N, C-alpha and C positions, 0 to 999 in steps of 0.2 A: 504494500500500500504506500502511495507517495506521501510526501510531507504534507501537501495541501489537503489530501484526503484524510490524513490522520488529524490534522489541526481543525478542519471544518467539515463536519459530517453530521448526519442525523444521529440522535441519541440511540443507544442500543435498545432502550425500552421506550415505547411511545408515551408521550406526555398526555395524561388524562386530566383535563380541567375539572374543577369542582362543580357542584350543581348550582352555585350561587349565580343569580342573574347579574352579569357585569354592569348592566344599566341601572341597577338598583342599589349598588354599594359604592363607597368612595374607591377611587377618584372619579368613577364614571358619572357620579351625580352632578359634576360640574358641567356636564354637557346639556344640550337642549332636551326637552321631553322625548324627542325622537332620536335619542342617542344611538350611535352605531358603535358598539364596543370594539369591533374588529376581531382579529384573530386572537384567541386566548393564549396561543403559544408565543405571540409577539412578533414572529417572523414567518415568512414563507420560504422554504428551500425548494428551488426549482431543480429538477434533474438536469445535469450538465449535458449539453449537446455537442461540445467541442472535444478536444483530445482527452484521453483518459486521465492525464495528469492535471487538467484544469479544474479549479475548485467550482463547486456548484454555486450558482448565483443565489444570494440571500437578499430578499426584499423586505424591509421593515414595513409593518402594517400600521396604518394610522388608527388612533383611538380617540374617543370623544373628549378625553381630558384636555386636549390642546385646542385653543380657539382656532377657528378657521383661518388659514393663511399664516399661522404662526409656526415657524420651523425652529424647534429647539436646537441649541448648539450642544452637540455631544462632544465634550472635550475641546481640543484645539482645532484649528482650521485644517490640520493635516488628516483628520479623520475621513473615513470613507464617505463619499457623498458631498463633501464640502466644496467641490468644484462648482456645484449648482449655484450657490449664492454669489459667485464671482461675476462682476460686471465685465463687459467686453474689454474695458481698459485694463482691469486687473489681470484678466486672462492673457491679454496681449503682452503686458509687461513681463509676466512670469514666463511666457513662451519665448519672448525676445531674449531674456537673460539665459534661460536654459538652452535655447538653440545656439546662442553665441558661444557659451561655455562648452557645449558638446562638440563643436567643430574646431576647438583648439586642440591640436595634437598633444597627447601626453608624452612625457619623457622622464627618465630617471636621473637622479642626482646622487652621486657617491655610491653607485651600485657595484657590487662585485661582479667580475666577468662571468662567474658560474651561476649567478642568481637566475632562477627560472621565474619569469614573469610573463608567461604567455597570455595572461588575462588582460594585458594591455591591448591585445588585438580584439578580444571578446571575452568578458568575464563569465558568460554562461551562454553557449550557443543554443541551448534548449529554450531560452527565453528571448534572446536578443539576436539581431542580425549583425550587430557590430558594437564596438566600444561606444560610438556616438549615441546609439539608442539607449544603452545603459546609462551613460553620463547625463543625457537629457532627463531621463526618468529620475535619476538621483537628485539633480538640481531642482526639478519640479517639486518634489516632496520637501526638500530642504527649505525652499522659500515659503512653503505652506506651514512651516514651524518645526518639522523634524523629519528625518529620513531614516529608514531601517534597511540595513544590508545584511543578508543572511548568507553565511558560508555553507555550502553543501558538499564540497570536495576539498581536500587539503593535500598538499605535497608531502613527500616523505619527511621533509624538514619541519612540517607542522604549520607552515604558512598557508593561507587560503589560496586555492587554485581555481575554484569556481564559486561565484556568488552572484546574487541578484537582489534587486530592491523588493522589499516586502511591503504591501499596503499597510498603512497605519491602523486600519480598523481590525486587522488580524492580530495585532500584538497587544497583549495585556501586560501592564507594568505594575510592579509592586515595589515599594521602598521597604527593604528589610535591613534594619540596623544601619540606615543611612546609605545602603547600596541598592542599586536597581536590579530587579529580577525580572526576566522577560519570559513570557509564556506564549506559545502558539497553541491554542486550545489547551490540552492537558500535557503538552510537551514543553519541557524547560529548555530554552535555546540561549540561555544567558552567555554561555561560552562561545557560541557561534554567531552572535548577533552584534553588529555595529550600530550604535544609536548616535546619529549626528543631529544635534539640536541647534537651531538657529540662535536662540538665547537660552542659556541654561542657568538653573539655580539648584543648589544642593538640597533644598527642601521641596522641590517640585519634580515629579517624576517625568513629566512631558516637557517638550520644548515649546517655546513661545515664538511665533512668527510675526512679521510686520503686519499681516492682515488681521491678526487677532486684535491689535490696537486700532486698526483702521476699519473694523467690521462695520461700524455704524456709518462711516463715510460711504461704504458700498451700498448700505441700505438707503441712504439719502440719494445717492446717484441713481439707484434703481427706481425710487419713487419719482424723481424728476423725469426719468425716461418714460415711465408709465404715464405721467401727466401729459407729456408731449404726445404720446400715442393716443390718449383719449381725445385730446384737442384735435389731432389730425383725423381720427376716425369720425369725429363729429362735424366734419366739413371745414375744420379750421376756424370755427366760429366759437368764441368764448360763451360761457353760460350767460343767459340774460332772461328778461321778463317781457312777455307780450302784454301790452296795455291796450285794452279795448274801451272805447268811450261809453259803452253801455254796460249795465249790470248783467252778467252772464250766470246761468245756472251751472251746477257742477258738471252735468253732461255736456253742455255747450263748451265749457272751458276745456274739458278733456278732449272733445272733438277738435277744437281749435289747436290745442297742443299737438295732437297726433298729426294733424294736417301740416303744421309747421315743421315737425321733425321729418315727416316723409318728404316734404318739398326740399328741405335742406340736404338730406341724404341723397336725393336723386339728382341734385344739381350742385355737386361739390365744386367749390371754387367760383361759382357764378353768383352775382348779386341777387339779393332777395327783393321781391316786389310786394309792397304792402299797400292796402287800400281800405276804404271804409273807416278811416280814422284810426286804424290799427297802427301801433308804434312798437318798436322793440327797444328795450333799455338794457344796456350791458350791466351786469351785476358782478362781473369778475374781470380783473385786469387781464389784458392780453399777455401772451407769453413774452412779447417784446417788452411790455411795460413791467412785467415781473422780473425781467432779466434772468429768466430761467437758464438761458444758454450760458450766461456768465457764471451763475451758481454751479451749473453742471460742469463747466470747464474747471472751476476752482476745485470741486470735489475730485474730479478725475486727475487734476494736476497733483493733488495731495496723495492720491493713491499711487500715481507713478513715482512720486518722490519717496514714498514708503518702500517701494520695491527697488529703488536705486536706478530708475530709468529717466533720463532727461525727457521732458514732456515733448520736445521737438521730434524725438525719434518715434513717438507713437501718435503724432498728428494732433496734439492738443495745443491750442493757441496759448501764447504766453503774453504777459504784460511787460516783456523786456523792451527797453528803449530801442526803437528801430535804428537808432544811430550806433548801437552797440554791434560791433562786427563779430559775427560767428559764422563758421563754415562747418561742413559735415565732418571734417577731420577733427575739429575741436569738440563736436558733440560726441563722437566715438571715443575720443581720449577721455572726456569727462565721464562717459559711461563706464569705461574701464577703471578709472581711478576711484570713483565713488561708489560704483555699483557692483561691477564684476570682480575686481581684484579681491575685495574682502571676502566675497563668497567663495571664489576659487581657492584662496589661501586656507580658509577654514575647513572646507570640505576635503581638499587634497591632503591637508595635514592630518586630519582624522583618518582618512583612508590609508595614508602612509604608516601611521603609528599602529594601525590594526593589521595591515596586510604585508608589511615589509619589515626587514630587520632594522634594528635601531641604527640611526644615522643615515639610512637610505630614504629618500623622498621621491614621490611622484608629483610632478608639476605640469601645468598647462602652458603651452606656448602662446603667449598673447600676441605675437607678431602676426598671427593669422587674422587678427581683428583690428589691430591699431598700427600695422606696419606703415612706414612713411612711403612717399611717392618713390617710383623707381630711380629718379635722378638723385634724390637725397640718400637712398640706400646705397647707390653706387659711389657717392662721394664718401660716405662713412666707411664703406669697404676699402676704398682706395686709401683713406687716411690710416686705417688699421693695418693695411698691407705695408704701408711705408714705415711703420714703427718697428724697429729692430732692437732686440736685446743686445747691448754692447758687449756683454760677456759671452753669451752663447751664439749670437748671431741669428737667433730664432725670430721669425716674424710674428707679430701679434695675430695676424690672420693670413693664412696661406691662400694661394689661388684655389686649391682643391677645396678648402673649407668654405671659400666664397661660393664656389659652384654648388657645393652641397647645401649651403644655407639658402641660396636662391633657387634651389631645385632645378639646376641647369643640367644635371647628369641624367642619363637615361634611366637609372634605377637608384633607389635609396637603400643604403645598408640596412639590414634587418637585425642587427645586433642591438636589441633594446637594452640589454644589460649595460652597454657602454653609454647609454644616455642619448642614443641617436633618435632623432625625431622620426615619426612614421611618415 
């Protein structure tokens, strides 16, 4: 039986709920009179349709204790299903960071020539098509607050040989005597699990991510987006009152209201025609008057800043002085310095301390993202090539090293242990 099947499976004995009516006892009594208690088992386990090693889908069942539209927060944002509350801006920023970091080639520092690190090509071929896919998944979860990496195979030396990212909802954490203990179902995986926390505290089992602090900004941004959708679906006309010169009965008022709504929905974008003394009075400010676009831009700009992405890179207008000179290279450099480098350093340091001998590190080559223009790179290479050690006569950078760095050779050496980039 595979690990996932051992960790997540149906109980050996069927769960038999008691005879109490869920709608008549707390907490179901907080629901309406027509309460729908939902599945007494709490979840529905669907039989897997994919490969034999894939876990069965588990769908939480709603119950009447929660008000309509209120989605409770189960732990941190890294929990399963927390992608749903993300706005498109938050999703774009997380994806932009993870995609950029995943495409930076890994390389080793201070590695022994005999060190076996084939996982730099692919940490687990059963789950990933490449290192890039693993790395993107790792940084996605890390930005959500915490990432879990599970070792499934080890070298004879004891260092991990195969590992993959485990969804946060699968892992149960307990603090025992100040130390964290990790369980996958009833299986203790403490010795095989790497827990990388975005922000860590000794008295907190889980990690805390930037979107935990900015959750209500995402709620506000979603509400503003929903308001704009409602205005657009209503023909772009703000809410108002129809004033009639005569006294109308309830049925006449309802008929006039229905006629107005039907006319506005069937002629979207066209001006209304009123007659017989009928007038329309606006009772709600227009989106432009309310400056909803400005408020939405501000909320989304703060979300992007929380995730370390310059707002210009995700198409959010800024209030920067138009006389301030900025170009794309400066945006990328700012993104690397303030957003990507701290994340890359923290995650790669944790991975190095867990998967490599002491003193050996795996790092990401930032040149793939912020490398200068070809002319500037050529000038730097020429300058380093001209620097010669007066004692040994060795050049700071040889022609072959320049060709390797600029990928001018037909093939790249595969000796990863020597720190050669892929």
